N, C-alpha and C positions, 0 to 999 in steps of 0.2 A: 699594470692594474693593481690596485690595492687589494689586500686580503679581504676586506669587507665587501668590496665590489665583486670579488670572485665568489664569495659565499652567496651574495644576493643573486647572482646570475644562475646559481645552481638550483634555485627554488622556482621551478616552472609550474604553472597551475595545472598542467595536464600530466605531470609526472607523479607516479605512485609514491606513497609514503615510504615504501621500501627503498626507494632511491635517495631519500632524504631522512635517514633515521635520526630521531631527536637525541640530543645529548642527555636529556632527563625527561621524566614523565610525571605529570601531576594529575591528581584526581580531586575535583571539587564535589563534595557530597553534602546532602541536606537530609536530615532525618524527618520522615513523614510517618505519622501514626494515624490510622483510620479505624474507628470502632463504631458499632451500631447498637441500638436499643429499640425494642418493641414495647410499647405501652398500650395496654387495653383498658378502656374506661367503660365499665358495664353500665347499661341503662343511661346512656349519655343524654338522651332526650329529656330525662327528668331534671337534669341540671339546667336545661334551658327553660323548662316550664315552671319550675319551683321558684317563687320569688324569694324564698329563704335559703336557697342553695349556697354553698360556700363560694366566696369570691374567687378563690384560686385553688387549683388542684396541683398536687406534686406527685411525680412518679417516684419509684424507689431509686436509690443511688446505683450508679453503674460506673464502670471504669474500663480502660484498655486492659486487655488480657496479656499484652506483650509490649515490649519496648520500654523506653525510659520513664513513662508516665503511669505505670501501673499503681502507684501510690496515690494518685489523684482520685477525686470523687466528683461525679456530675449527676444532675437530675434534670427532668423536664418540668416546666411550669405552664399550666394552661388556665386562662381566665375565660370561663364560659360566656361571660357578658362583657368582655373587654377589660383592658387594664386601666383605662381612664375614660373621661367623658367623651373624648373624641372618638374612641373606639367602642362605644357602647353597643353598636349594632354588629360588632364583629366578635369572633373568637380570637383571643390573643395567645400566642405560643412562643415560648422561649426555652433556651437551654441555659442551665446555671452551672457555673464552675464553683462547686461547693467547697472543696478542700484541695490544697496543693502547696508546694514549697515556694513557687514563684509565679509571676505572671506568664501567661501562655498565649501565643499567637495561634488562633484557630478559627474555623468557620463551621457552620452547621447546615444540614440539609434536612428538611421536613417533608413528609408525605403521609397521606392517609391510605389505608389498605382495607378494601372491602372483603366480603365473604368469598369472592372469586379470586382473591389474591392480587387484584389489580391495584396499581398505584395511581392515586389522584392528588391533585393540588400539591404538586411537587414544587417546592420553593427552596432556593439556596441563598444563604447570606454571603456577603463578602467577608474577607478575613477581618478579624477584630482581636485586639489585645484584651484578654480576659484577666482582670485582677481576681484574686481570691474572693469569692462571694459575689462576683459580678455575673450578669446574664446578658444574653444577646439573642434576638429573634425578631418576631413580627407582632406589632400591636394590632395589625389588621390582617391576620392570616386568612380568615375565611368569614364571609358574611353569615350570620346566624340564620337568616331567612332561607339560605340555600338548603339547610337541613330540613326544612319544612315544605320544600317544593318537590318537583318530580325528580330532582337529583338526590333525594334522600336515600333511595335504594342503592345509588352508586357509591355513597360515602359511608353509610351506616351498615352494620352487619344485621342479619336477620333477627338477632336478639337485642337490637338497638344499641349495641356496643360500638364504640369508636376506637379504631386501632391506629395509633400514631407510630410511624417508623421514623427514627432519627439517626442521622450519621454525623459524627463529629470528626473533623480532620485537624490534627495538630501538626504544625510545622516548627522545626527547630532552627537554630542558627546554621548557616552553611560554613563549611570548613574545607580548606585545601591542604593536601599533603602529597609529599613525593611518594611515588609508587615504590614499594619495597624492592630490594635488590633482586629477590627471587622472581617477582613478576617482571621486572625489567629484563632479567636474563631470559625469561620465557619469550618476551617480545623480541629481543635481539636474536634469539634462536630461530624464531619463525621467519624473521627477515633474512637470516643467513640461509635457512632452508629454501626459501623462495629463490634466492640467488643461485644456489646449487642446482635447483631444478631447472632454472633458466639456462644454466651452462649445459645441462643434459640436452636441451633442445638445440642450442646453437652449435654444439660440437658432437651431435648425435652419432656421426659416423665413427667416432673414436670411443663411443660410450655404449656399445652393445645394443644398438637399435635393432628392433625386430619387425618394424612396420615401415613400409615406404608409401608415401602419399604423393601421388602425381596429380597436379592441378592443370587441367586443360580447359580453360573457360572459352565460351564462344564470344562473339563480338559484343552482343547485347544480352541483357537480362530483361525480357519483356513480361508484362503482366497480361496473361491470356485469360479470356473469358470462356468458360465452358458452356456451350450451347447444346445442352443435352436434349434428346428427344423424349426423355422420361425423367421423372423425379428420382433422385437418389434416395435410398432407404433412410428413414429417420433414425433408426437404431439397429444395432446388430449385437446380439449377445455373444457372438463368437469372436468379437474384436475387443482388444483392451479398451479401457474407458477413454484414454487420450485419443486413440485413433477414431473411436466411435464418434466423439464430439466433433472432431475435425471433419469427418466425412459428412456428417449431417449438415454442417454449415458450408461445406465447400462449394463455392461458385466459381473459383478461379484456380489456376495452377501456375506454378512458376516454371517457365520453359525457357531454355537457353536459345531457342530460335532455330536450331537445326533439326533435321529429320530424326536424329538419334539423341535429341536433347534429354535432359534429366527430368523434365517436368512430367506430370501425370498425363496419360493419354486420355482422349475424350472422343466421342462419336464425331463431333464436328467442332472445330475451334476457329475463332475469329480473332486475329491479332489486332491489337490496338497500337497507337503510336505512343502510348505511355511507356516509354522505354528509358532505362537507365544506362547511358553510354558507359562503356568501360574498355579498358585496354586489354587485349587478348595476349596473355603472357603465360607460357607453360613453365612450371616450376616444380621441383621435387623437394619434398621435406622428408626428414627421417625422424621417427618417433618410437614410442615404447607402448605396446598394447596394454601393459598393466596400468600405466598412468592414464591413458585414454579411457580405459574401461572404468577406472575408479571415478573419473570426473564426468563422464558422459554416459547416460543409459543407452543411448543409441549406439555408441561404439561398443559398449559392453554386449549388447544384443548381437551386433554384427560379428564379433569375435566368437561368441558362444554358439552361434548357429552356422559357423563356417561359411560366411557369406563373402569372404575375401576373394577378389577376382583371381581365377585360375588357381586358387589355393596357394598362392605364392607370396602371401603377406603383403599384397599391394592393393592400395585403395586408390581408385581413380575418381576425382571430383571434377565434374564438368559444369556445375551450376553456380560455382563461386569463383571469384577472382583470387589470384595467388596472394595478393596483399591481404585480402579478407581472411584466407586460411592461415596466413602468418599470424594475424591478430588473434584468431581463434586459438591457435596452438599456444601463443603467448599467455592467453588467459588460462588455458587448461593447465599449463605448467606452473604459473606464478600467481594466478588470481588477479592479475593486473593487466591492463591494456593501456599503454602510454599514448598511442596515436589515434584514439577514437575521437571523432569530431563530427560536425554536421555534414561533412562531405562523404564520409564512409559509414555513417551510423545506420543507414537503411540496410546496407549489405551485411554489416555485422549483426544487426537485429535479425535478419533472415537466417543467417548462419547459426546464431545462438538458438533460435527457435527450432531449426532443423535438428540440432544435436542436443536439445533440451538442456541448455546452460542458462538457467533461469536468472541468475544474478547478472550475467552479461547482457541478457535480453533486457532486463530492467534498466541497466545503465544506458544502453543504446536507445531505449524507449524514452528515457528522460531527455536525452540530447535531441531526439526528434521532436519531442513536445516543445522544448525551448526554442526550436528553430522554425516553428510554424510561420508560414507566410501565405499571402494570396497566391503566389506562384506555385507553391509545393503542397498546399493542403489537400488537393484532390488526389494526388499520387499517394500521400501519406494515409489518406482515408482508405484507399484500396488496400495498401499494405497492412494497415491495422486490422481491417476486416479479414483479410486472407489469413493472418496469423493469430486471430482470436485475441488481439490485444484490446480488451474491452475498455480499460481505463484510458488508453491513448485514443481510442476511437471516440469516446465521449468528449475528451478535450477538443478533438478535431471538429466534432459536431457543434460544440459550443462556439468554436472559432468561426466555422462556416455560418452559423446563425448570426453572429455579430457582424459578419462581413459579406452577407449573402449577395448584395447587389454587385460588389466587385468580383466575387468568386464566379458567379454565373456568366460573366463576360469573358472568362479565360477559355482558351482552346481546350485545355485539359477537362474543364467542366463539360464542354459540348461533347467530348469523347465519352465522358462518364455517362451522360444521358443516353447516347446512342448505343454504347456497348455494355453498360452496366446499369440498366434502368431500375433494377431493384435497389441498388445502393443510392441512386439519385433520388428515388422516391422516399427512401428512409431519411435522407438528409432534409428533404423538403418538409416531410411530416414532422420531424423533430424540431425544425426551425419554427414551423407554424404553431405547434403545441406550446413550446417554451416561450415563444414571443407573446402568445396569448396569456400565459400564466404570469409573465413579468408585467404585462399591462394591467392585469387584475390586481396584483400585489401593490402596484404603485398608486 
């Protein structure tokens, strides 16, 4: 095999960047400068009523206070009775590039502010090349008659003044440059550090491990519905905020299926057939409590409160598969997971939520979202609700709404209606409300 083919084969889409360190690093940058100006025109109504009023009003000059364009000058121009015959029924508003060394690419945003500080008539121009002395804006910014109707109080202040708020955004040329050697060395050091931490995990028995993790999963991970005889409390000041939010919303628990499963107990549970088949494999991992504590608040709390089983530095996990725990530890030690995909994303998502690894949870959530289908959307809907993944849940609700006729014909949906009626009702209500709003907007 040629050298080029060898290099090409090393670049797999699911491998982390640390496995494919670049030979050089480039940054493309573009300077953007944004600055604002507030212009108050006292007794503005008089300019509309007076037939001899000035044709155009100018604000004072203003300029950026930082960046490469502080030597430029700008002003606002307002025509109370329009800039030309076509706009005679309108107020015309422009920003003018008064003075500068060269042409500039910029855009403007205009709005009116009333006495309550509310923004009205917000309009944004596209980008425009300003020559020195050139202006850009709206010849028909606002109809004059609006200021004499019931909206007058919304736009004018109590003293009949008009306040105009303007923002100018200047963009410069883009440029690319090689990252300085110091920054490149920092990047390479981080890659090297990740590799060393990974070796701590894979050769932990020879690297002073102080925690043993035994994974004894059951045959299935089922989604269990809690059929409580009374409502759970909606709040509890004695619990941390995260726990409080989850107990308020909890309608399900994750249970491994046995009498001594890791799921939360309930007065009465009804098992559904929404199960995720898995291979029961017992495996032992060796880890370091300092690393686990630094990366996971749950592990940190576990070690600080002496919760280790029999105080012998052993953690037994029964609600996750061994392969899931391996991926979890890989992420904790290296911030990367090479083997996450649509087949194991749900389990990794649940594990990340359990141990409060937010970035890993988001990565699994993205894969779950991209793999939505008629056959799995009901199960993902329950998982998203159970783990308070609101963004994922909304995407699933939108998917169900668009495919409601096919979804309700699946066996999983019938189980959802029977065992999780609150969730089923939520999905129907969401579909009905949003379908109605779409029909109105069209």
